[in-house]
A tleap script that builds the chain and sets N, CA, C and O, in Angstrom:
source leaprc.protein.ff14SB
mol = sequence {
  NMET GLU SER ASP ARG ASP PRO TRP LEU GLY
  MET ASP LYS LEU TYR HIE VAL LEU MET CYS
  PHE SER LEU THR PHE LEU PHE TYR ALA LEU
  ALA SER LEU THR PRO TYR PRO TYR ARG ARG
  TYR ALA ILE SER ILE GLY SER VAL LEU SER
  LEU LEU ALA GLY ALA ALA LYS GLU ALA ALA
  ASP HIE LEU GLY TYR PHE ARG SER SER GLY
  ALA SER LEU ARG ASP ALA LEU ALA ASP ILE
  LEU GLY VAL CYS ILE ALA SER PHE ALA LEU
  SER LEU PHE ARG SER PRO PRO PRO PRO PRO
  HIE LEU ARG ALA LEU SER LEU CVAL
}
set mol.1.N position { 0.835 -1.181 0.000 }
set mol.1.CA position { 0.000 0.000 0.000 }
set mol.1.C position { 0.880 1.245 0.000 }
set mol.1.O position { 1.920 1.268 0.660 }
set mol.2.N position { 0.473 2.286 -0.737 }
set mol.2.CA position { 1.294 3.476 -0.883 }
set mol.2.C position { 1.456 4.237 0.423 }
set mol.2.O position { 2.519 4.807 0.667 }
set mol.3.N position { 0.441 4.262 1.263 }
set mol.3.CA position { 0.528 5.029 2.504 }
set mol.3.C position { 1.557 4.440 3.462 }
set mol.3.O position { 2.103 5.165 4.294 }
set mol.4.N position { 1.833 3.142 3.363 }
set mol.4.CA position { 2.857 2.539 4.213 }
set mol.4.C position { 4.254 2.931 3.741 }
set mol.4.O position { 5.145 3.156 4.560 }
set mol.5.N position { 4.449 3.012 2.441 }
set mol.5.CA position { 5.753 3.361 1.893 }
set mol.5.C position { 6.020 4.858 1.946 }
set mol.5.O position { 7.174 5.279 2.022 }
set mol.6.N position { 4.976 5.659 1.909 }
set mol.6.CA position { 5.102 7.108 1.792 }
set mol.6.C position { 4.220 7.802 2.827 }
set mol.6.O position { 3.176 8.352 2.475 }
set mol.7.N position { 4.626 7.783 4.108 }
set mol.7.CA position { 3.764 8.369 5.150 }
set mol.7.C position { 3.697 9.891 5.037 }
set mol.7.O position { 4.648 10.542 4.604 }
set mol.8.N position { 2.555 10.435 5.435 }
set mol.8.CA position { 2.362 11.883 5.395 }
set mol.8.C position { 3.321 12.613 6.326 }
set mol.8.O position { 3.784 13.706 6.002 }
set mol.9.N position { 3.621 12.028 7.471 }
set mol.9.CA position { 4.448 12.705 8.468 }
set mol.9.C position { 5.847 12.115 8.563 }
set mol.9.O position { 6.440 12.110 9.642 }
set mol.10.N position { 6.379 11.623 7.467 }
set mol.10.CA position { 7.722 11.061 7.464 }
set mol.10.C position { 8.786 12.146 7.367 }
set mol.10.O position { 8.488 13.305 7.080 }
set mol.11.N position { 10.015 11.756 7.610 }
set mol.11.CA position { 11.137 12.698 7.529 }
set mol.11.C position { 11.310 13.224 6.110 }
set mol.11.O position { 11.742 14.360 5.915 }
set mol.12.N position { 10.976 12.406 5.123 }
set mol.12.CA position { 11.096 12.835 3.735 }
set mol.12.C position { 10.228 14.061 3.458 }
set mol.12.O position { 10.640 14.965 2.731 }
set mol.13.N position { 9.041 14.091 4.031 }
set mol.13.CA position { 8.148 15.241 3.819 }
set mol.13.C position { 8.709 16.488 4.495 }
set mol.13.O position { 8.606 17.591 3.959 }
set mol.14.N position { 9.298 16.312 5.662 }
set mol.14.CA position { 9.937 17.441 6.344 }
set mol.14.C position { 11.081 17.990 5.497 }
set mol.14.O position { 11.251 19.205 5.393 }
set mol.15.N position { 11.866 17.099 4.891 }
set mol.15.CA position { 12.953 17.542 4.020 }
set mol.15.C position { 12.417 18.321 2.818 }
set mol.15.O position { 13.008 19.321 2.411 }
set mol.16.N position { 11.309 17.868 2.258 }
set mol.16.CA position { 10.711 18.574 1.125 }
set mol.16.C position { 10.232 19.964 1.542 }
set mol.16.O position { 10.463 20.940 0.829 }
set mol.17.N position { 9.575 20.055 2.683 }
set mol.17.CA position { 9.094 21.354 3.169 }
set mol.17.C position { 10.277 22.287 3.418 }
set mol.17.O position { 10.259 23.439 2.982 }
set mol.18.N position { 11.299 21.804 4.111 }
set mol.18.CA position { 12.451 22.647 4.435 }
set mol.18.C position { 13.233 23.061 3.195 }
set mol.18.O position { 13.707 24.194 3.108 }
set mol.19.N position { 13.369 22.152 2.239 }
set mol.19.CA position { 14.129 22.482 1.033 }
set mol.19.C position { 13.407 23.548 0.203 }
set mol.19.O position { 14.032 24.513 -0.239 }
set mol.20.N position { 12.119 23.386 -0.009 }
set mol.20.CA position { 11.389 24.395 -0.791 }
set mol.20.C position { 11.266 25.709 -0.024 }
set mol.20.O position { 11.274 26.779 -0.632 }
set mol.21.N position { 11.152 25.643 1.287 }
set mol.21.CA position { 11.162 26.848 2.119 }
set mol.21.C position { 12.482 27.596 1.914 }
set mol.21.O position { 12.489 28.805 1.684 }
set mol.22.N position { 13.591 26.868 2.001 }
set mol.22.CA position { 14.914 27.480 1.851 }
set mol.22.C position { 15.136 28.011 0.440 }
set mol.22.O position { 15.679 29.101 0.263 }
set mol.23.N position { 14.716 27.242 -0.562 }
set mol.23.CA position { 14.892 27.691 -1.940 }
set mol.23.C position { 14.070 28.944 -2.231 }
set mol.23.O position { 14.513 29.819 -2.975 }
set mol.24.N position { 12.892 29.032 -1.654 }
set mol.24.CA position { 12.074 30.232 -1.845 }
set mol.24.C position { 12.790 31.450 -1.276 }
set mol.24.O position { 12.810 32.504 -1.911 }
set mol.25.N position { 13.375 31.322 -0.090 }
set mol.25.CA position { 14.126 32.428 0.501 }
set mol.25.C position { 15.351 32.767 -0.342 }
set mol.25.O position { 15.653 33.942 -0.552 }
set mol.26.N position { 16.055 31.751 -0.825 }
set mol.26.CA position { 17.251 31.986 -1.640 }
set mol.26.C position { 16.898 32.708 -2.941 }
set mol.26.O position { 17.518 33.716 -3.281 }
set mol.27.N position { 15.911 32.200 -3.662 }
set mol.27.CA position { 15.527 32.826 -4.928 }
set mol.27.C position { 14.926 34.214 -4.706 }
set mol.27.O position { 15.098 35.106 -5.537 }
set mol.28.N position { 14.224 34.398 -3.589 }
set mol.28.CA position { 13.708 35.732 -3.246 }
set mol.28.C position { 14.874 36.704 -3.045 }
set mol.28.O position { 14.859 37.821 -3.560 }
set mol.29.N position { 15.881 36.263 -2.291 }
set mol.29.CA position { 17.030 37.132 -2.017 }
set mol.29.C position { 17.749 37.501 -3.311 }
set mol.29.O position { 18.140 38.653 -3.500 }
set mol.30.N position { 17.924 36.533 -4.192 }
set mol.30.CA position { 18.596 36.820 -5.458 }
set mol.30.C position { 17.761 37.761 -6.333 }
set mol.30.O position { 18.302 38.676 -6.954 }
set mol.31.N position { 16.459 37.536 -6.380 }
set mol.31.CA position { 15.596 38.396 -7.201 }
set mol.31.C position { 15.490 39.804 -6.628 }
set mol.31.O position { 15.340 40.765 -7.383 }
set mol.32.N position { 15.565 39.943 -5.313 }
set mol.32.CA position { 15.432 41.276 -4.714 }
set mol.32.C position { 16.716 42.090 -4.827 }
set mol.32.O position { 16.696 43.299 -4.595 }
set mol.33.N position { 17.826 41.456 -5.176 }
set mol.33.CA position { 19.088 42.175 -5.320 }
set mol.33.C position { 19.291 42.746 -6.719 }
set mol.33.O position { 20.239 43.498 -6.944 }
set mol.34.N position { 18.433 42.408 -7.643 }
set mol.34.CA position { 18.613 42.884 -9.010 }
set mol.34.C position { 18.243 44.363 -9.120 }
set mol.34.O position { 17.390 44.848 -8.376 }
set mol.35.N position { 18.875 45.069 -10.033 }
set mol.35.CA position { 18.538 46.485 -10.213 }
set mol.35.C position { 17.336 46.704 -11.127 }
set mol.35.O position { 16.971 47.846 -11.406 }
set mol.36.N position { 16.732 45.647 -11.583 }
set mol.36.CA position { 15.642 45.755 -12.553 }
set mol.36.C position { 14.298 45.970 -11.863 }
set mol.36.O position { 14.153 45.641 -10.685 }
set mol.37.N position { 13.315 46.515 -12.575 }
set mol.37.CA position { 12.031 46.839 -11.943 }
set mol.37.C position { 11.220 45.629 -11.489 }
set mol.37.O position { 10.299 45.782 -10.687 }
set mol.38.N position { 11.537 44.433 -11.979 }
set mol.38.CA position { 10.769 43.271 -11.531 }
set mol.38.C position { 11.161 42.823 -10.130 }
set mol.38.O position { 10.715 41.778 -9.658 }
set mol.39.N position { 11.989 43.610 -9.476 }
set mol.39.CA position { 12.378 43.318 -8.096 }
set mol.39.C position { 11.167 43.296 -7.170 }
set mol.39.O position { 11.170 42.591 -6.161 }
set mol.40.N position { 10.138 44.060 -7.506 }
set mol.40.CA position { 8.930 44.088 -6.665 }
set mol.40.C position { 8.185 42.757 -6.680 }
set mol.40.O position { 7.343 42.507 -5.817 }
set mol.41.N position { 8.490 41.910 -7.648 }
set mol.41.CA position { 7.864 40.587 -7.740 }
set mol.41.C position { 8.766 39.490 -7.179 }
set mol.41.O position { 8.611 38.324 -7.540 }
set mol.42.N position { 9.692 39.840 -6.315 }
set mol.42.CA position { 10.700 38.896 -5.833 }
set mol.42.C position { 10.076 37.703 -5.107 }
set mol.42.O position { 10.569 36.583 -5.243 }
set mol.43.N position { 9.013 37.916 -4.348 }
set mol.43.CA position { 8.372 36.799 -3.644 }
set mol.43.C position { 7.763 35.834 -4.651 }
set mol.43.O position { 7.906 34.619 -4.516 }
set mol.44.N position { 7.093 36.363 -5.646 }
set mol.44.CA position { 6.492 35.503 -6.668 }
set mol.44.C position { 7.559 34.762 -7.460 }
set mol.44.O position { 7.406 33.576 -7.752 }
set mol.45.N position { 8.628 35.450 -7.806 }
set mol.45.CA position { 9.714 34.819 -8.553 }
set mol.45.C position { 10.344 33.708 -7.724 }
set mol.45.O position { 10.581 32.613 -8.234 }
set mol.46.N position { 10.616 33.980 -6.452 }
set mol.46.CA position { 11.184 32.959 -5.575 }
set mol.46.C position { 10.273 31.760 -5.421 }
set mol.46.O position { 10.739 30.621 -5.395 }
set mol.47.N position { 8.978 32.006 -5.318 }
set mol.47.CA position { 8.013 30.917 -5.160 }
set mol.47.C position { 7.945 30.048 -6.406 }
set mol.47.O position { 7.961 28.821 -6.316 }
set mol.48.N position { 7.870 30.684 -7.564 }
set mol.48.CA position { 7.767 29.921 -8.817 }
set mol.48.C position { 9.033 29.109 -9.064 }
set mol.48.O position { 8.953 27.941 -9.443 }
set mol.49.N position { 10.196 29.713 -8.853 }
set mol.49.CA position { 11.445 28.977 -9.070 }
set mol.49.C position { 11.591 27.813 -8.098 }
set mol.49.O position { 12.094 26.754 -8.471 }
set mol.50.N position { 11.160 28.000 -6.869 }
set mol.50.CA position { 11.214 26.916 -5.889 }
set mol.50.C position { 10.268 25.782 -6.279 }
set mol.50.O position { 10.624 24.609 -6.165 }
set mol.51.N position { 9.073 26.126 -6.735 }
set mol.51.CA position { 8.135 25.089 -7.188 }
set mol.51.C position { 8.671 24.354 -8.411 }
set mol.51.O position { 8.482 23.144 -8.539 }
set mol.52.N position { 9.335 25.073 -9.308 }
set mol.52.CA position { 9.941 24.420 -10.469 }
set mol.52.C position { 11.055 23.466 -10.049 }
set mol.52.O position { 11.201 22.389 -10.627 }
set mol.53.N position { 11.838 23.855 -9.048 }
set mol.53.CA position { 12.887 22.965 -8.549 }
set mol.53.C position { 12.280 21.712 -7.926 }
set mol.53.O position { 12.783 20.608 -8.135 }
set mol.54.N position { 11.199 21.878 -7.160 }
set mol.54.CA position { 10.521 20.719 -6.582 }
set mol.54.C position { 9.928 19.813 -7.643 }
set mol.54.O position { 9.994 18.589 -7.528 }
set mol.55.N position { 9.344 20.411 -8.684 }
set mol.55.CA position { 8.780 19.613 -9.774 }
set mol.55.C position { 9.876 18.882 -10.542 }
set mol.55.O position { 9.687 17.740 -10.961 }
set mol.56.N position { 11.016 19.533 -10.724 }
set mol.56.CA position { 12.136 18.880 -11.402 }
set mol.56.C position { 12.643 17.692 -10.593 }
set mol.56.O position { 12.996 16.658 -11.159 }
set mol.57.N position { 12.680 17.837 -9.275 }
set mol.57.CA position { 13.108 16.726 -8.413 }
set mol.57.C position { 12.136 15.558 -8.522 }
set mol.57.O position { 12.553 14.402 -8.591 }
set mol.58.N position { 10.842 15.860 -8.536 }
set mol.58.CA position { 9.848 14.788 -8.660 }
set mol.58.C position { 9.923 14.128 -10.034 }
set mol.58.O position { 9.745 12.916 -10.148 }
set mol.59.N position { 10.183 14.911 -11.072 }
set mol.59.CA position { 10.341 14.335 -12.413 }
set mol.59.C position { 11.569 13.434 -12.464 }
set mol.59.O position { 11.534 12.366 -13.075 }
set mol.60.N position { 12.651 13.862 -11.825 }
set mol.60.CA position { 13.855 13.028 -11.779 }
set mol.60.C position { 13.604 11.752 -10.979 }
set mol.60.O position { 14.118 10.691 -11.333 }
set mol.61.N position { 12.820 11.842 -9.908 }
set mol.61.CA position { 12.439 10.638 -9.159 }
set mol.61.C position { 11.642 9.689 -10.042 }
set mol.61.O position { 11.866 8.479 -10.022 }
set mol.62.N position { 10.720 10.234 -10.808 }
set mol.62.CA position { 9.882 9.409 -11.683 }
set mol.62.C position { 10.717 8.717 -12.760 }
set mol.62.O position { 10.440 7.576 -13.129 }
set mol.63.N position { 11.742 9.414 -13.262 }
set mol.63.CA position { 12.592 8.845 -14.308 }
set mol.63.C position { 13.673 7.933 -13.753 }
set mol.63.O position { 14.382 7.284 -14.522 }
set mol.64.N position { 13.811 7.869 -12.440 }
set mol.64.CA position { 14.755 6.948 -11.818 }
set mol.64.C position { 16.162 7.478 -11.647 }
set mol.64.O position { 17.095 6.689 -11.494 }
set mol.65.N position { 16.346 8.795 -11.666 }
set mol.65.CA position { 17.679 9.358 -11.483 }
set mol.65.C position { 18.157 9.282 -10.035 }
set mol.65.O position { 19.361 9.310 -9.780 }
set mol.66.N position { 17.241 9.189 -9.100 }
set mol.66.CA position { 17.584 9.082 -7.685 }
set mol.66.C position { 17.080 7.753 -7.157 }
set mol.66.O position { 16.111 7.192 -7.668 }
set mol.67.N position { 17.746 7.262 -6.134 }
set mol.67.CA position { 17.268 6.032 -5.501 }
set mol.67.C position { 16.133 6.385 -4.557 }
set mol.67.O position { 16.347 6.729 -3.394 }
set mol.68.N position { 14.942 6.293 -5.077 }
set mol.68.CA position { 13.762 6.569 -4.272 }
set mol.68.C position { 12.637 5.699 -4.802 }
set mol.68.O position { 12.814 4.938 -5.753 }
set mol.69.N position { 11.493 5.823 -4.180 }
set mol.69.CA position { 10.353 5.002 -4.597 }
set mol.69.C position { 9.616 5.611 -5.779 }
set mol.69.O position { 8.564 5.106 -6.173 }
set mol.70.N position { 10.140 6.674 -6.347 }
set mol.70.CA position { 9.502 7.309 -7.491 }
set mol.70.C position { 8.822 8.605 -7.099 }
set mol.70.O position { 8.891 9.051 -5.954 }
set mol.71.N position { 8.167 9.193 -8.076 }
set mol.71.CA position { 7.469 10.456 -7.838 }
set mol.71.C position { 6.300 10.232 -6.893 }
set mol.71.O position { 5.681 9.169 -6.888 }
set mol.72.N position { 6.011 11.245 -6.101 }
set mol.72.CA position { 4.959 11.122 -5.100 }
set mol.72.C position { 4.144 12.408 -5.050 }
set mol.72.O position { 4.699 13.506 -4.992 }
set mol.73.N position { 2.841 12.264 -5.073 }
set mol.73.CA position { 1.960 13.419 -4.915 }
set mol.73.C position { 2.151 14.037 -3.532 }
set mol.73.O position { 2.057 15.255 -3.378 }
set mol.74.N position { 2.414 13.220 -2.547 }
set mol.74.CA position { 2.621 13.730 -1.185 }
set mol.74.C position { 3.883 14.584 -1.101 }
set mol.74.O position { 3.910 15.588 -0.389 }
set mol.75.N position { 4.930 14.183 -1.830 }
set mol.75.CA position { 6.140 15.007 -1.874 }
set mol.75.C position { 5.852 16.358 -2.524 }
set mol.75.O position { 6.325 17.393 -2.055 }
set mol.76.N position { 5.079 16.343 -3.596 }
set mol.76.CA position { 4.728 17.591 -4.278 }
set mol.76.C position { 3.905 18.496 -3.365 }
set mol.76.O position { 4.101 19.712 -3.357 }
set mol.77.N position { 2.991 17.917 -2.603 }
set mol.77.CA position { 2.194 18.717 -1.666 }
set mol.77.C position { 3.063 19.280 -0.546 }
set mol.77.O position { 2.825 20.392 -0.076 }
set mol.78.N position { 4.071 18.517 -0.114 }
set mol.78.CA position { 5.005 19.025 0.895 }
set mol.78.C position { 5.826 20.182 0.324 }
set mol.78.O position { 6.115 21.148 1.030 }
set mol.79.N position { 6.201 20.084 -0.951 }
set mol.79.CA position { 6.904 21.190 -1.609 }
set mol.79.C position { 6.040 22.446 -1.630 }
set mol.79.O position { 6.513 23.541 -1.327 }
set mol.80.N position { 4.777 22.278 -1.987 }
set mol.80.CA position { 3.854 23.418 -2.040 }
set mol.80.C position { 3.678 24.033 -0.658 }
set mol.80.O position { 3.620 25.256 -0.524 }
set mol.81.N position { 3.594 23.193 0.370 }
set mol.81.CA position { 3.465 23.699 1.737 }
set mol.81.C position { 4.684 24.531 2.130 }
set mol.81.O position { 4.537 25.598 2.728 }
set mol.82.N position { 5.879 24.058 1.803 }
set mol.82.CA position { 7.095 24.812 2.111 }
set mol.82.C position { 7.128 26.161 1.423 }
set mol.82.O position { 7.540 27.156 2.019 }
set mol.83.N position { 6.694 26.200 0.162 }
set mol.83.CA position { 6.656 27.460 -0.582 }
set mol.83.C position { 5.614 28.403 0.015 }
set mol.83.O position { 5.860 29.604 0.131 }
set mol.84.N position { 4.462 27.874 0.389 }
set mol.84.CA position { 3.410 28.716 0.975 }
set mol.84.C position { 3.850 29.319 2.303 }
set mol.84.O position { 3.603 30.497 2.563 }
set mol.85.N position { 4.496 28.525 3.139 }
set mol.85.CA position { 4.976 29.035 4.428 }
set mol.85.C position { 6.015 30.137 4.205 }
set mol.85.O position { 5.964 31.182 4.853 }
set mol.86.N position { 6.958 29.900 3.286 }
set mol.86.CA position { 7.996 30.897 3.020 }
set mol.86.C position { 7.402 32.168 2.424 }
set mol.86.O position { 7.794 33.270 2.809 }
set mol.87.N position { 6.473 32.031 1.500 }
set mol.87.CA position { 5.853 33.209 0.879 }
set mol.87.C position { 5.087 34.027 1.906 }
set mol.87.O position { 5.134 35.257 1.892 }
set mol.88.N position { 4.386 33.346 2.789 }
set mol.88.CA position { 3.652 34.043 3.838 }
set mol.88.C position { 4.613 34.771 4.774 }
set mol.88.O position { 4.380 35.927 5.129 }
set mol.89.N position { 5.695 34.099 5.174 }
set mol.89.CA position { 6.675 34.732 6.062 }
set mol.89.C position { 7.327 35.933 5.380 }
set mol.89.O position { 7.511 36.977 6.006 }
set mol.90.N position { 7.673 35.793 4.119 }
set mol.90.CA position { 8.288 36.912 3.403 }
set mol.90.C position { 7.328 38.082 3.251 }
set mol.90.O position { 7.739 39.238 3.351 }
set mol.91.N position { 6.071 37.798 3.015 }
set mol.91.CA position { 5.110 38.894 2.861 }
set mol.91.C position { 4.849 39.606 4.187 }
set mol.91.O position { 4.506 40.788 4.193 }
set mol.92.N position { 5.006 38.905 5.303 }
set mol.92.CA position { 4.830 39.547 6.608 }
set mol.92.C position { 5.964 40.513 6.928 }
set mol.92.O position { 5.732 41.580 7.497 }
set mol.93.N position { 7.183 40.143 6.563 }
set mol.93.CA position { 8.349 40.925 6.953 }
set mol.93.C position { 8.847 41.850 5.853 }
set mol.93.O position { 9.866 42.520 6.024 }
set mol.94.N position { 8.155 41.895 4.747 }
set mol.94.CA position { 8.555 42.766 3.647 }
set mol.94.C position { 8.143 44.197 3.969 }
set mol.94.O position { 7.034 44.442 4.443 }
set mol.95.N position { 9.035 45.128 3.712 }
set mol.95.CA position { 8.716 46.529 3.999 }
set mol.95.C position { 7.702 47.035 2.974 }
set mol.95.O position { 7.742 46.644 1.807 }
set mol.96.N position { 6.807 47.893 3.409 }
set mol.96.CA position { 5.810 48.415 2.467 }
set mol.96.C position { 6.477 49.313 1.429 }
set mol.96.O position { 7.510 49.923 1.708 }
set mol.97.N position { 5.902 49.395 0.254 }
set mol.97.CA position { 6.508 50.256 -0.773 }
set mol.97.C position { 6.415 51.720 -0.365 }
set mol.97.O position { 5.486 52.112 0.341 }
set mol.98.N position { 7.362 52.520 -0.799 }
set mol.98.CA position { 7.315 53.943 -0.443 }
set mol.98.C position { 6.117 54.605 -1.115 }
set mol.98.O position { 5.681 54.180 -2.184 }
set mol.99.N position { 5.592 55.645 -0.482 }
set mol.99.CA position { 4.445 56.330 -1.093 }
set mol.99.C position { 4.872 56.997 -2.398 }
set mol.99.O position { 6.024 57.404 -2.543 }
set mol.100.N position { 3.956 57.105 -3.329 }
set mol.100.CA position { 4.320 57.747 -4.601 }
set mol.100.C position { 4.600 59.234 -4.391 }
set mol.100.O position { 3.977 59.890 -3.556 }
set mol.101.N position { 5.527 59.733 -5.149 }
set mol.101.CA position { 5.872 61.157 -5.057 }
set mol.101.C position { 4.886 61.945 -5.907 }
set mol.101.O position { 4.769 61.738 -7.114 }
set mol.102.N position { 4.197 62.832 -5.257 }
set mol.102.CA position { 3.235 63.667 -5.956 }
set mol.102.C position { 3.822 65.062 -6.116 }
set mol.102.O position { 4.284 65.675 -5.153 }
set mol.103.N position { 3.793 65.535 -7.315 }
set mol.103.CA position { 4.252 66.903 -7.560 }
set mol.103.C position { 3.016 67.782 -7.644 }
set mol.103.O position { 2.138 67.582 -8.484 }
set mol.104.N position { 2.975 68.732 -6.775 }
set mol.104.CA position { 1.820 69.627 -6.756 }
set mol.104.C position { 2.295 71.037 -6.446 }
set mol.104.O position { 3.364 71.249 -5.875 }
set mol.105.N position { 1.513 71.935 -6.819 }
set mol.105.CA position { 1.793 73.332 -6.555 }
set mol.105.C position { 1.073 73.732 -5.282 }
set mol.105.O position { -0.144 73.590 -5.171 }
set mol.106.N position { 1.823 74.222 -4.342 }
set mol.106.CA position { 1.223 74.654 -3.091 }
set mol.106.C position { 0.902 76.141 -3.187 }
set mol.106.O position { 1.767 76.958 -3.500 }
set mol.107.N position { -0.323 76.467 -2.921 }
set mol.107.CA position { -0.746 77.862 -2.992 }
set mol.107.C position { -0.680 78.549 -1.641 }
set mol.107.O position { -0.986 79.737 -1.547 }
set mol.108.N position { -0.304 77.865 -0.633 }
set mol.108.CA position { -0.262 78.446 0.698 }
set mol.108.C position { 1.157 78.694 1.101 }
set mol.108.O position { 1.409 79.185 2.202 }
savepdb mol mol.pdb
quit
């Protein structure tokens, strides 16, 4: 049975959560250091790249590049959980954007 080989609360799932959490922070940091205007999307960029890395790992598992039991939906869900936790944490601690500069004529 699949649930015996791939438990929901196994160490493998913790590794998936921690790895995607860490990759999201890493890719966020790299995207936020760029001088380009897409820096404001750094959380989204970090999240997407981390999910792509998790999907690539699952594809490699399915193709047999790693010694594992193959691709697992539970591993993919653990990857998504890690990305969601990291994205939420980053959005909490992200500084708000500066107010727009308004040019106006003061009559007083």
